[in-house]
A tleap script that builds the chain and sets N, CA, C and O, in Angstrom:
source leaprc.protein.ff14SB
mol = sequence {
  NMET ARG ILE LEU SER ARG SER ALA LEU ARG
  ASN PHE TRP GLU SER HIE PRO ASP ALA GLU
  GLU ALA LEU LYS THR TRP TYR TYR GLU ALA
  SER HIE ALA ASP TRP GLN SER PRO VAL ASP
  VAL LYS ALA ALA HIE GLY ASN ALA SER ILE
  ILE ALA LYS ASN ARG VAL VAL PHE ASN ILE
  LYS GLY ASN THR TYR ARG LEU VAL VAL ALA
  ILE ARG TYR ASP ILE GLY ILE VAL PHE ILE
  ARG PHE ILE GLY THR HIE ILE GLU TYR ASP
  LYS VAL ASP ALA GLU THR CILE
}
set mol.1.N position { 69.985 -54.859 11.658 }
set mol.1.CA position { 69.996 -54.791 10.046 }
set mol.1.C position { 68.610 -53.464 9.558 }
set mol.1.O position { 67.671 -53.100 10.266 }
set mol.2.N position { 68.838 -53.162 8.629 }
set mol.2.CA position { 67.853 -52.261 8.130 }
set mol.2.C position { 67.012 -53.278 6.912 }
set mol.2.O position { 67.583 -53.862 5.991 }
set mol.3.N position { 65.671 -53.297 7.168 }
set mol.3.CA position { 65.165 -54.123 6.207 }
set mol.3.C position { 64.057 -53.220 5.297 }
set mol.3.O position { 63.156 -52.480 5.692 }
set mol.4.N position { 64.444 -53.544 4.033 }
set mol.4.CA position { 63.775 -52.814 2.816 }
set mol.4.C position { 62.840 -53.821 2.305 }
set mol.4.O position { 63.291 -54.920 1.980 }
set mol.5.N position { 61.711 -53.595 2.208 }
set mol.5.CA position { 60.928 -52.700 2.870 }
set mol.5.C position { 59.864 -53.580 3.717 }
set mol.5.O position { 59.447 -54.649 3.271 }
set mol.6.N position { 59.489 -53.105 4.863 }
set mol.6.CA position { 58.530 -53.629 5.732 }
set mol.6.C position { 57.050 -53.875 5.200 }
set mol.6.O position { 56.318 -54.759 5.643 }
set mol.7.N position { 56.698 -52.962 4.174 }
set mol.7.CA position { 55.476 -52.709 3.318 }
set mol.7.C position { 55.418 -54.006 2.538 }
set mol.7.O position { 54.317 -54.506 2.308 }
set mol.8.N position { 56.434 -54.531 2.155 }
set mol.8.CA position { 56.427 -55.839 1.151 }
set mol.8.C position { 55.758 -56.868 1.977 }
set mol.8.O position { 54.913 -57.661 1.559 }
set mol.9.N position { 56.286 -56.772 3.395 }
set mol.9.CA position { 55.650 -58.096 4.192 }
set mol.9.C position { 54.149 -57.730 4.553 }
set mol.9.O position { 53.233 -58.545 4.443 }
set mol.10.N position { 53.975 -56.338 5.023 }
set mol.10.CA position { 52.720 -55.991 5.238 }
set mol.10.C position { 51.614 -56.460 4.170 }
set mol.10.O position { 50.590 -57.095 4.419 }
set mol.11.N position { 52.081 -55.976 2.867 }
set mol.11.CA position { 51.080 -56.334 1.956 }
set mol.11.C position { 50.675 -57.926 1.708 }
set mol.11.O position { 49.599 -58.411 1.357 }
set mol.12.N position { 52.141 -58.649 2.074 }
set mol.12.CA position { 51.715 -60.108 1.812 }
set mol.12.C position { 50.861 -60.480 2.962 }
set mol.12.O position { 49.781 -61.000 2.683 }
set mol.13.N position { 51.151 -60.310 4.163 }
set mol.13.CA position { 50.072 -60.735 5.377 }
set mol.13.C position { 48.770 -60.182 5.267 }
set mol.13.O position { 47.890 -60.840 5.822 }
set mol.14.N position { 48.398 -59.058 4.645 }
set mol.14.CA position { 47.139 -58.459 4.468 }
set mol.14.C position { 46.429 -59.415 3.633 }
set mol.14.O position { 45.258 -59.511 4.002 }
set mol.15.N position { 46.723 -60.181 2.609 }
set mol.15.CA position { 46.352 -61.106 1.634 }
set mol.15.C position { 46.405 -62.737 2.291 }
set mol.15.O position { 45.681 -63.686 1.992 }
set mol.16.N position { 47.292 -62.691 3.073 }
set mol.16.CA position { 47.610 -64.179 3.753 }
set mol.16.C position { 47.807 -63.834 5.299 }
set mol.16.O position { 48.927 -63.788 5.809 }
set mol.17.N position { 46.627 -63.594 6.001 }
set mol.17.CA position { 46.624 -63.315 7.376 }
set mol.17.C position { 47.337 -64.233 8.279 }
set mol.17.O position { 47.875 -63.833 9.312 }
set mol.18.N position { 47.347 -65.598 7.856 }
set mol.18.CA position { 47.930 -66.597 8.823 }
set mol.18.C position { 49.548 -66.480 8.742 }
set mol.18.O position { 50.197 -67.121 9.568 }
set mol.19.N position { 50.215 -65.697 7.793 }
set mol.19.CA position { 51.692 -65.337 7.857 }
set mol.19.C position { 51.946 -64.144 8.798 }
set mol.19.O position { 53.111 -63.947 9.143 }
set mol.20.N position { 51.034 -63.382 9.219 }
set mol.20.CA position { 51.288 -62.087 9.932 }
set mol.20.C position { 52.370 -62.338 11.097 }
set mol.20.O position { 53.521 -61.904 11.041 }
set mol.21.N position { 51.897 -63.023 12.057 }
set mol.21.CA position { 52.600 -63.357 13.279 }
set mol.21.C position { 53.993 -63.778 12.778 }
set mol.21.O position { 54.934 -63.141 13.251 }
set mol.22.N position { 54.264 -64.731 11.916 }
set mol.22.CA position { 55.474 -65.297 11.657 }
set mol.22.C position { 56.385 -64.234 11.085 }
set mol.22.O position { 57.567 -64.198 11.425 }
set mol.23.N position { 55.818 -63.270 10.131 }
set mol.23.CA position { 56.451 -62.189 9.385 }
set mol.23.C position { 56.913 -61.258 10.195 }
set mol.23.O position { 57.989 -60.680 10.037 }
set mol.24.N position { 55.954 -61.025 11.293 }
set mol.24.CA position { 56.379 -59.767 12.245 }
set mol.24.C position { 57.662 -60.212 13.165 }
set mol.24.O position { 58.591 -59.501 13.549 }
set mol.25.N position { 57.438 -61.546 13.389 }
set mol.25.CA position { 58.818 -62.171 14.211 }
set mol.25.C position { 59.784 -62.036 13.426 }
set mol.25.O position { 60.714 -61.333 13.821 }
set mol.26.N position { 59.859 -62.559 12.297 }
set mol.26.CA position { 61.188 -62.514 11.484 }
set mol.26.C position { 61.706 -60.984 11.374 }
set mol.26.O position { 62.902 -60.712 11.470 }
set mol.27.N position { 60.713 -60.020 11.166 }
set mol.27.CA position { 61.141 -58.722 10.963 }
set mol.27.C position { 61.650 -58.315 12.162 }
set mol.27.O position { 62.656 -57.611 12.072 }
set mol.28.N position { 61.180 -58.595 13.441 }
set mol.28.CA position { 61.647 -57.983 14.708 }
set mol.28.C position { 63.128 -58.618 14.950 }
set mol.28.O position { 64.059 -57.990 15.454 }
set mol.29.N position { 63.188 -59.953 14.512 }
set mol.29.CA position { 64.668 -60.677 14.666 }
set mol.29.C position { 65.552 -60.183 13.726 }
set mol.29.O position { 66.699 -60.018 14.143 }
set mol.30.N position { 65.281 -59.833 12.294 }
set mol.30.CA position { 66.141 -59.610 11.388 }
set mol.30.C position { 66.589 -57.875 11.778 }
set mol.30.O position { 67.725 -57.401 11.780 }
set mol.31.N position { 65.673 -57.383 11.994 }
set mol.31.CA position { 65.842 -55.662 12.254 }
set mol.31.C position { 66.621 -55.608 13.455 }
set mol.31.O position { 67.304 -54.587 13.526 }
set mol.32.N position { 66.739 -56.506 14.555 }
set mol.32.CA position { 67.561 -56.299 15.705 }
set mol.32.C position { 69.104 -57.091 15.475 }
set mol.32.O position { 70.012 -57.108 16.306 }
set mol.33.N position { 69.119 -57.653 14.279 }
set mol.33.CA position { 70.448 -58.570 14.142 }
set mol.33.C position { 71.382 -57.752 13.579 }
set mol.33.O position { 71.163 -56.693 12.990 }
set mol.34.N position { 72.527 -58.325 13.798 }
set mol.34.CA position { 74.007 -57.596 13.278 }
set mol.34.C position { 74.396 -58.520 12.427 }
set mol.34.O position { 75.487 -58.925 12.827 }
set mol.35.N position { 74.039 -59.149 11.326 }
set mol.35.CA position { 74.599 -60.172 10.407 }
set mol.35.C position { 75.746 -59.556 9.726 }
set mol.35.O position { 75.624 -58.541 9.039 }
set mol.36.N position { 76.946 -60.213 9.929 }
set mol.36.CA position { 78.069 -59.765 9.105 }
set mol.36.C position { 78.575 -60.592 8.002 }
set mol.36.O position { 79.465 -60.189 7.253 }
set mol.37.N position { 77.964 -61.854 7.882 }
set mol.37.CA position { 78.195 -62.954 6.888 }
set mol.37.C position { 76.991 -63.714 6.914 }
set mol.37.O position { 76.061 -63.504 7.693 }
set mol.38.N position { 77.034 -64.654 5.990 }
set mol.38.CA position { 76.103 -65.767 6.064 }
set mol.38.C position { 75.875 -66.948 7.103 }
set mol.38.O position { 74.857 -67.595 7.350 }
set mol.39.N position { 77.342 -67.027 7.705 }
set mol.39.CA position { 77.351 -67.660 8.957 }
set mol.39.C position { 76.607 -67.179 10.027 }
set mol.39.O position { 75.991 -67.955 10.757 }
set mol.40.N position { 76.602 -65.804 10.215 }
set mol.40.CA position { 75.670 -65.176 11.205 }
set mol.40.C position { 74.275 -65.648 10.906 }
set mol.40.O position { 73.636 -66.231 11.783 }
set mol.41.N position { 73.781 -65.434 9.744 }
set mol.41.CA position { 72.202 -65.577 9.483 }
set mol.41.C position { 71.958 -67.115 9.890 }
set mol.41.O position { 71.046 -67.438 10.652 }
set mol.42.N position { 72.891 -68.072 9.291 }
set mol.42.CA position { 72.842 -69.542 9.578 }
set mol.42.C position { 72.844 -69.835 11.075 }
set mol.42.O position { 72.088 -70.672 11.568 }
set mol.43.N position { 73.627 -69.193 11.710 }
set mol.43.CA position { 73.572 -69.351 13.018 }
set mol.43.C position { 72.168 -69.099 13.800 }
set mol.43.O position { 71.652 -69.846 14.631 }
set mol.44.N position { 71.689 -67.864 13.323 }
set mol.44.CA position { 70.554 -67.238 14.057 }
set mol.44.C position { 69.200 -68.210 13.450 }
set mol.44.O position { 68.300 -68.526 14.228 }
set mol.45.N position { 69.170 -68.617 12.050 }
set mol.45.CA position { 68.213 -69.274 11.505 }
set mol.45.C position { 68.515 -70.558 10.787 }
set mol.45.O position { 68.503 -70.531 9.556 }
set mol.46.N position { 68.771 -71.620 11.381 }
set mol.46.CA position { 69.581 -72.760 10.980 }
set mol.46.C position { 68.546 -73.381 9.655 }
set mol.46.O position { 69.078 -74.123 8.828 }
set mol.47.N position { 67.282 -73.082 9.539 }
set mol.47.CA position { 66.581 -73.493 8.573 }
set mol.47.C position { 66.828 -72.620 7.365 }
set mol.47.O position { 66.390 -73.115 6.326 }
set mol.48.N position { 67.339 -71.606 7.256 }
set mol.48.CA position { 67.675 -70.814 6.375 }
set mol.48.C position { 68.555 -71.099 5.208 }
set mol.48.O position { 69.738 -71.240 5.517 }
set mol.49.N position { 68.268 -71.221 3.931 }
set mol.49.CA position { 69.224 -71.700 2.813 }
set mol.49.C position { 69.952 -70.344 2.497 }
set mol.49.O position { 69.379 -69.288 2.231 }
set mol.50.N position { 71.339 -70.551 2.571 }
set mol.50.CA position { 72.096 -69.446 1.613 }
set mol.50.C position { 72.388 -69.824 0.460 }
set mol.50.O position { 72.930 -70.914 0.273 }
set mol.51.N position { 72.083 -68.995 -0.521 }
set mol.51.CA position { 72.329 -69.338 -1.954 }
set mol.51.C position { 73.160 -68.064 -2.534 }
set mol.51.O position { 73.462 -67.040 -1.922 }
set mol.52.N position { 73.446 -68.409 -3.875 }
set mol.52.CA position { 74.301 -67.323 -4.538 }
set mol.52.C position { 73.908 -65.979 -4.360 }
set mol.52.O position { 72.776 -65.728 -3.949 }
set mol.53.N position { 74.790 -65.006 -4.648 }
set mol.53.CA position { 74.577 -63.596 -4.858 }
set mol.53.C position { 74.038 -62.981 -3.478 }
set mol.53.O position { 73.193 -62.090 -3.556 }
set mol.54.N position { 74.459 -63.386 -2.288 }
set mol.54.CA position { 74.138 -62.987 -0.932 }
set mol.54.C position { 72.548 -62.984 -1.003 }
set mol.54.O position { 71.898 -61.986 -0.691 }
set mol.55.N position { 72.059 -63.988 -1.369 }
set mol.55.CA position { 70.672 -64.339 -1.404 }
set mol.55.C position { 70.467 -65.393 0.083 }
set mol.55.O position { 71.321 -66.196 0.458 }
set mol.56.N position { 69.295 -65.178 0.688 }
set mol.56.CA position { 68.948 -66.024 1.593 }
set mol.56.C position { 67.579 -66.388 1.609 }
set mol.56.O position { 66.718 -65.514 1.513 }
set mol.57.N position { 67.255 -67.727 1.731 }
set mol.57.CA position { 65.811 -68.235 1.716 }
set mol.57.C position { 65.397 -68.532 3.089 }
set mol.57.O position { 65.904 -69.450 3.735 }
set mol.58.N position { 64.400 -67.696 3.577 }
set mol.58.CA position { 63.769 -68.143 4.976 }
set mol.58.C position { 62.633 -68.879 4.955 }
set mol.58.O position { 61.714 -68.463 4.250 }
set mol.59.N position { 62.462 -70.058 5.679 }
set mol.59.CA position { 61.051 -70.686 5.716 }
set mol.59.C position { 60.265 -69.949 6.713 }
set mol.59.O position { 60.659 -69.717 7.856 }
set mol.60.N position { 58.875 -69.510 6.110 }
set mol.60.CA position { 58.048 -68.782 7.138 }
set mol.60.C position { 57.035 -69.754 7.491 }
set mol.60.O position { 56.690 -70.658 6.730 }
set mol.61.N position { 56.505 -69.542 8.785 }
set mol.61.CA position { 55.361 -70.087 9.237 }
set mol.61.C position { 55.352 -71.785 9.045 }
set mol.61.O position { 54.409 -72.414 8.563 }
set mol.62.N position { 56.560 -72.338 9.511 }
set mol.62.CA position { 56.625 -73.734 9.526 }
set mol.62.C position { 56.812 -74.307 8.001 }
set mol.62.O position { 56.436 -75.375 7.516 }
set mol.63.N position { 57.471 -73.299 7.469 }
set mol.63.CA position { 57.657 -73.668 5.762 }
set mol.63.C position { 56.474 -73.490 4.981 }
set mol.63.O position { 56.405 -73.999 3.862 }
set mol.64.N position { 55.496 -72.790 5.479 }
set mol.64.CA position { 54.367 -72.769 4.527 }
set mol.64.C position { 54.620 -71.651 3.480 }
set mol.64.O position { 54.066 -71.639 2.380 }
set mol.65.N position { 55.424 -70.795 3.874 }
set mol.65.CA position { 55.905 -69.849 2.776 }
set mol.65.C position { 57.355 -69.505 2.905 }
set mol.65.O position { 58.038 -69.712 3.908 }
set mol.66.N position { 57.781 -68.921 1.707 }
set mol.66.CA position { 59.094 -68.537 1.476 }
set mol.66.C position { 59.611 -67.316 1.327 }
set mol.66.O position { 59.131 -66.584 0.462 }
set mol.67.N position { 60.461 -66.960 1.971 }
set mol.67.CA position { 60.979 -65.375 1.957 }
set mol.67.C position { 62.298 -65.347 1.271 }
set mol.67.O position { 63.236 -65.956 1.785 }
set mol.68.N position { 62.445 -64.742 0.234 }
set mol.68.CA position { 63.800 -64.432 -0.306 }
set mol.68.C position { 64.309 -62.915 -0.129 }
set mol.68.O position { 63.734 -61.903 -0.529 }
set mol.69.N position { 65.536 -63.005 0.574 }
set mol.69.CA position { 66.218 -61.788 0.777 }
set mol.69.C position { 67.538 -61.437 -0.111 }
set mol.69.O position { 68.082 -62.463 -0.519 }
set mol.70.N position { 68.016 -60.541 -0.405 }
set mol.70.CA position { 69.475 -59.990 -0.578 }
set mol.70.C position { 69.876 -59.442 0.537 }
set mol.70.O position { 69.187 -58.768 1.302 }
set mol.71.N position { 71.282 -59.793 0.671 }
set mol.71.CA position { 71.724 -58.968 2.071 }
set mol.71.C position { 73.025 -58.316 1.558 }
set mol.71.O position { 73.835 -58.924 0.858 }
set mol.72.N position { 73.173 -56.982 1.974 }
set mol.72.CA position { 74.386 -56.398 1.899 }
set mol.72.C position { 74.985 -56.419 3.421 }
set mol.72.O position { 74.579 -55.728 4.355 }
set mol.73.N position { 75.818 -57.171 3.443 }
set mol.73.CA position { 76.382 -57.239 4.896 }
set mol.73.C position { 77.113 -56.104 5.236 }
set mol.73.O position { 76.935 -55.531 6.311 }
set mol.74.N position { 77.994 -55.703 4.333 }
set mol.74.CA position { 78.846 -54.638 4.533 }
set mol.74.C position { 78.119 -53.208 4.916 }
set mol.74.O position { 78.751 -52.366 5.554 }
set mol.75.N position { 77.042 -53.022 4.583 }
set mol.75.CA position { 76.437 -51.852 5.088 }
set mol.75.C position { 75.100 -52.222 5.827 }
set mol.75.O position { 74.433 -51.263 6.215 }
set mol.76.N position { 74.629 -53.463 6.068 }
set mol.76.CA position { 73.710 -54.129 7.092 }
set mol.76.C position { 72.280 -53.606 6.501 }
set mol.76.O position { 71.473 -53.071 7.260 }
set mol.77.N position { 72.033 -53.767 5.260 }
set mol.77.CA position { 70.713 -53.767 4.764 }
set mol.77.C position { 70.213 -55.128 3.957 }
set mol.77.O position { 70.818 -55.662 3.028 }
set mol.78.N position { 68.998 -55.542 4.522 }
set mol.78.CA position { 68.305 -56.568 4.053 }
set mol.78.C position { 67.096 -56.054 2.917 }
set mol.78.O position { 66.174 -55.276 3.164 }
set mol.79.N position { 67.393 -56.736 1.589 }
set mol.79.CA position { 66.284 -56.217 0.872 }
set mol.79.C position { 65.370 -57.519 0.513 }
set mol.79.O position { 65.776 -58.626 0.157 }
set mol.80.N position { 64.069 -57.101 0.698 }
set mol.80.CA position { 63.178 -58.121 0.558 }
set mol.80.C position { 62.895 -58.280 -1.125 }
set mol.80.O position { 62.515 -57.332 -1.812 }
set mol.81.N position { 63.132 -59.559 -1.623 }
set mol.81.CA position { 63.151 -59.704 -2.932 }
set mol.81.C position { 62.007 -60.394 -3.333 }
set mol.81.O position { 61.598 -60.195 -4.477 }
set mol.82.N position { 61.264 -61.371 -2.410 }
set mol.82.CA position { 60.251 -62.170 -2.915 }
set mol.82.C position { 59.525 -62.871 -1.419 }
set mol.82.O position { 60.217 -63.271 -0.482 }
set mol.83.N position { 58.316 -62.905 -1.436 }
set mol.83.CA position { 57.698 -63.524 -0.324 }
set mol.83.C position { 56.499 -64.526 -1.082 }
set mol.83.O position { 55.899 -64.022 -2.032 }
set mol.84.N position { 56.233 -65.595 -0.769 }
set mol.84.CA position { 55.139 -66.357 -1.372 }
set mol.84.C position { 55.076 -67.923 -1.051 }
set mol.84.O position { 55.811 -68.527 -0.271 }
set mol.85.N position { 54.158 -68.384 -1.733 }
set mol.85.CA position { 53.874 -69.809 -1.433 }
set mol.85.C position { 54.929 -70.832 -1.987 }
set mol.85.O position { 55.776 -70.429 -2.784 }
set mol.86.N position { 54.905 -71.988 -1.636 }
set mol.86.CA position { 55.982 -72.816 -2.319 }
set mol.86.C position { 55.568 -73.013 -3.768 }
set mol.86.O position { 56.457 -73.107 -4.613 }
set mol.87.N position { 54.589 -73.068 -4.040 }
set mol.87.CA position { 54.339 -73.027 -5.710 }
set mol.87.C position { 54.546 -71.681 -6.391 }
set mol.87.O position { 54.823 -71.671 -7.591 }
set mol.88.N position { 54.429 -70.521 -5.695 }
set mol.88.CA position { 54.913 -69.454 -6.246 }
set mol.88.C position { 56.264 -69.417 -6.356 }
set mol.88.O position { 56.760 -68.940 -7.377 }
set mol.89.N position { 57.071 -69.915 -5.321 }
set mol.89.CA position { 58.572 -69.884 -5.130 }
set mol.89.C position { 59.146 -70.626 -6.318 }
set mol.89.O position { 59.974 -70.114 -7.072 }
set mol.90.N position { 58.634 -71.955 -6.465 }
set mol.90.CA position { 58.835 -72.920 -7.394 }
set mol.90.C position { 59.267 -71.939 -8.991 }
set mol.90.O position { 60.280 -72.100 -9.671 }
set mol.91.N position { 58.215 -71.018 -9.224 }
set mol.91.CA position { 58.154 -70.315 -10.502 }
set mol.91.C position { 59.214 -69.237 -10.629 }
set mol.91.O position { 59.233 -68.579 -11.669 }
set mol.92.N position { 60.110 -68.990 -9.657 }
set mol.92.CA position { 60.826 -67.884 -9.587 }
set mol.92.C position { 62.423 -68.352 -9.473 }
set mol.92.O position { 62.673 -69.419 -8.914 }
set mol.93.N position { 63.362 -67.636 -9.946 }
set mol.93.CA position { 64.736 -67.821 -9.793 }
set mol.93.C position { 65.279 -67.235 -8.790 }
set mol.93.O position { 65.766 -66.148 -9.101 }
set mol.94.N position { 65.434 -67.622 -7.309 }
set mol.94.CA position { 65.797 -66.887 -6.233 }
set mol.94.C position { 67.006 -66.206 -6.548 }
set mol.94.O position { 67.110 -65.069 -6.089 }
set mol.95.N position { 67.812 -66.592 -7.137 }
set mol.95.CA position { 69.421 -65.817 -7.443 }
set mol.95.C position { 69.013 -64.860 -8.173 }
set mol.95.O position { 69.871 -64.004 -7.953 }
set mol.96.N position { 68.251 -64.396 -8.930 }
set mol.96.CA position { 67.963 -63.220 -9.864 }
set mol.96.C position { 66.716 -62.353 -9.576 }
set mol.96.O position { 66.552 -61.252 -10.102 }
set mol.97.N position { 65.846 -62.918 -8.706 }
set mol.97.CA position { 64.631 -62.118 -8.396 }
set mol.97.C position { 64.842 -60.870 -7.812 }
set mol.97.O position { 63.884 -60.152 -7.527 }
savepdb mol mol.pdb
quit
């Protein structure tokens, strides 16, 4: 999968260094994946939440952070929509962000 954009992840881990290793691992796994459907995502990441509008919520660093992505399965692109703490996540609508 092509991830847009890694800089969003880097910006986050620069201010939250404890998330760096987990985000790099997620990026590596996602960029080497070939997800064709939400079923593929769930098979690879059992704790991921599949929500409306092709959005997926990943738990990062043992559920310390949340990563929301939008996936275009047809063209193999993952769009980073949000990364933050649970408190920050609770303030956004993951389906529209």
